[in-house]
C-alpha positions as CSV (number, residue, x, y, z in Angstrom):
1,M,34.0,-44.9,-24.3
2,S,30.4,-45.4,-22.9
3,K,27.8,-48.2,-23.3
4,Q,24.9,-47.4,-25.4
5,W,22.3,-49.7,-24.5
6,V,19.4,-50.0,-26.9
7,S,16.9,-51.2,-23.8
8,K,13.3,-52.8,-24.2
9,R,11.7,-52.5,-21.2
10,L,11.0,-56.0,-18.7
11,T,8.4,-56.4,-15.7
12,I,8.5,-58.9,-13.0
13,N,7.3,-60.2,-10.5
14,L,9.9,-61.3,-7.0
15,A,8.3,-62.9,-4.1
16,K,8.8,-60.0,-1.6
17,I,12.1,-62.0,0.0
18,E,13.5,-62.0,-3.5
19,M,13.1,-58.3,-3.7
20,E,14.4,-57.5,0.1
21,L,18.0,-59.8,-0.9
22,L,17.9,-57.4,-3.9
23,A,17.7,-54.3,-1.8
24,A,20.5,-55.4,0.4
25,V,22.5,-56.4,-2.3
26,S,22.0,-53.2,-3.9
27,E,22.6,-51.5,-0.4
28,K,25.8,-52.8,0.4
29,T,27.4,-52.9,-3.0
30,G,26.2,-49.3,-4.2
31,R,25.0,-51.5,-7.5
32,S,21.6,-50.8,-9.1
33,I,19.2,-53.2,-8.5
34,T,19.5,-53.3,-12.3
35,D,22.8,-53.6,-13.0
36,L,22.4,-56.5,-10.0
37,V,19.5,-58.2,-12.2
38,R,22.0,-58.0,-15.4
39,E,24.2,-59.5,-14.0
40,S,22.5,-62.1,-12.9
41,I,21.2,-62.8,-16.2
42,R,24.8,-63.0,-17.5
43,I,26.0,-65.4,-14.9
44,T,23.1,-67.7,-15.3
45,Y,23.5,-67.2,-19.2
46,K,27.4,-68.4,-18.9
47,E,26.8,-71.5,-16.3
48,F,23.8,-72.7,-19.1
49,A,26.4,-72.3,-22.7
50,H,29.1,-74.2,-20.5
51,S,26.5,-76.9,-20.3
52,E,25.0,-76.3,-23.8
53,K,27.3,-77.3,-27.3
54,N,25.7,-74.7,-29.6
55,S,24.9,-72.1,-27.6
56,P,24.8,-68.8,-29.2
57,R,28.0,-66.3,-27.5
58,L,27.4,-63.6,-25.6
59,P,27.9,-59.9,-27.0
């Protein structure tokens, strides 16, 4: 079963060091920068939702 994405494009500005860090993790793990950013968003949301009582859940 393949994932079906409903895409939205997001442009972000990163400091040089942030991009270098992402590139280094991407290279060492073989994961794309996009995948790493998506995972970071999910982790941040879960931490936020855990601290908020009535937060909507992730699908």
